[in-house]
C-alpha positions as CSV (number, residue, x, y, z in Angstrom):
1,T,92.6,99.6,115.8
2,I,93.2,99.8,112.0
3,E,93.7,96.1,110.9
4,F,95.8,94.4,108.4
5,T,94.3,91.2,107.3
6,G,95.6,89.4,104.3
7,A,98.0,86.9,102.0
8,F,101.9,86.4,102.9
9,H,103.9,88.6,101.5
10,A,100.9,90.3,100.3
11,T,100.5,94.4,100.3
12,V,97.5,95.5,102.1
13,V,96.5,99.1,101.8
14,K,93.8,101.1,104.3
15,K,93.1,104.6,104.8
16,V,92.3,106.7,107.7
17,H,89.6,109.5,107.0
18,L,90.5,112.6,108.5
19,K,88.1,115.1,109.6
20,N,88.3,118.9,110.3
21,P,85.7,120.5,111.8
22,S,87.2,123.6,112.7
23,I,87.2,126.9,110.2
24,K,91.2,127.1,110.5
25,T,93.7,124.8,108.4
26,L,95.4,121.7,110.7
27,M,98.6,119.8,109.5
28,Y,100.2,117.0,110.7
29,D,103.3,115.3,110.7
30,A,102.6,111.3,110.1
31,T,104.9,108.9,112.0
32,L,105.3,105.1,112.2
33,V,106.7,103.8,116.0
34,G,107.6,100.5,116.9
35,R,109.4,97.0,116.7
36,E,107.5,96.5,113.4
37,A,106.7,99.7,112.0
38,D,109.4,98.9,109.5
39,D,106.9,96.8,107.4
40,F,104.0,99.7,107.2
41,S,105.0,102.8,105.2
42,L,103.2,105.7,104.2
43,P,103.2,105.8,100.6
44,D,101.5,109.3,100.3
45,G,104.6,110.6,102.4
46,N,104.0,112.6,105.9
47,T,102.4,115.2,105.9
48,V,98.7,115.3,106.0
49,I,96.7,118.5,105.0
50,I,93.0,119.0,106.7
51,P,91.3,122.3,105.2
52,P,88.6,124.0,106.6
53,K,85.6,122.0,107.2
54,G,87.3,119.2,104.9
55,Q,88.9,116.0,105.4
56,A,91.9,114.1,104.4
57,S,93.1,110.4,104.2
58,V,96.4,109.1,105.4
59,N,96.8,105.6,102.7
60,V,98.9,103.2,105.2
61,E,100.8,100.3,103.4
62,F,102.2,96.8,105.3
63,T,103.0,94.1,103.8
64,S,104.3,90.9,105.8
65,R,107.2,89.1,106.1
66,F,106.6,87.4,108.7
67,L,104.1,84.5,110.1
68,H,103.5,86.3,113.4
69,P,100.9,89.4,113.9
70,A,103.4,92.8,113.1
71,E,102.4,96.0,115.7
72,A,102.8,99.6,115.2
73,M,101.4,102.7,116.2
74,L,100.9,105.4,113.2
75,L,101.5,109.4,115.4
76,L,99.1,111.7,113.2
77,I,101.0,114.8,115.5
78,S,99.6,118.6,114.6
79,K,102.3,121.3,113.2
80,T,101.2,125.0,114.0
81,V,99.6,126.5,111.3
82,G,98.2,130.1,112.1
83,G,98.3,129.7,115.6
84,I,96.0,126.7,115.6
85,G,97.0,123.6,116.0
86,G,94.9,120.1,116.8
87,A,95.2,117.3,118.8
88,T,97.7,114.7,118.3
89,L,96.2,111.2,117.4
90,T,97.0,107.9,117.5
91,F,95.7,104.7,116.2
92,S,96.9,101.2,116.7
93,L,98.3,98.7,113.6
94,K,97.6,95.2,113.5
95,S,98.3,92.8,110.7
96,K,96.6,89.3,110.5
97,I,97.5,86.7,108.3
98,T,94.8,84.7,106.8
99,H,96.2,82.3,104.4
100,I,100.2,81.6,102.2
101,E,99.8,81.3,98.8
102,P,102.7,79.2,97.5
103,A,105.0,81.0,96.0
104,G,105.8,78.0,92.8
105,I,105.6,74.1,92.5
106,L,109.1,72.0,92.0
107,K,108.7,68.4,91.8
108,C,111.4,66.9,91.2
109,K,112.3,62.3,91.1
110,S,115.3,61.2,93.5
111,P,116.0,57.9,94.4
112,C,115.3,57.3,98.2
113,Y,117.3,54.4,99.1
114,E,120.5,53.0,97.3
115,L,122.1,49.6,98.6
């Protein structure tokens, strides 16, 4: 589970680090699924290439629109490269709103009661 903790309407970025222990290149298609998947995004695109014996990172962004916790899933589905395919990876994404920053303060004067 990857938890996105931050202020209301703030954008939080998390990195998912992936390692490739094999001697072949691995390629994945990244997909966000779930009821609140629209609140999450993959700014670097949906394709992840991990070189042999190397590593790669997947950036996942979350921007809160509602106060309730948002949940989605990050699916990394392997594409076959040279006859080699990796395991499908699944990550649970959850949000937590810690505080609300006011957008602005408006002062106004008005009579509360008139005869």
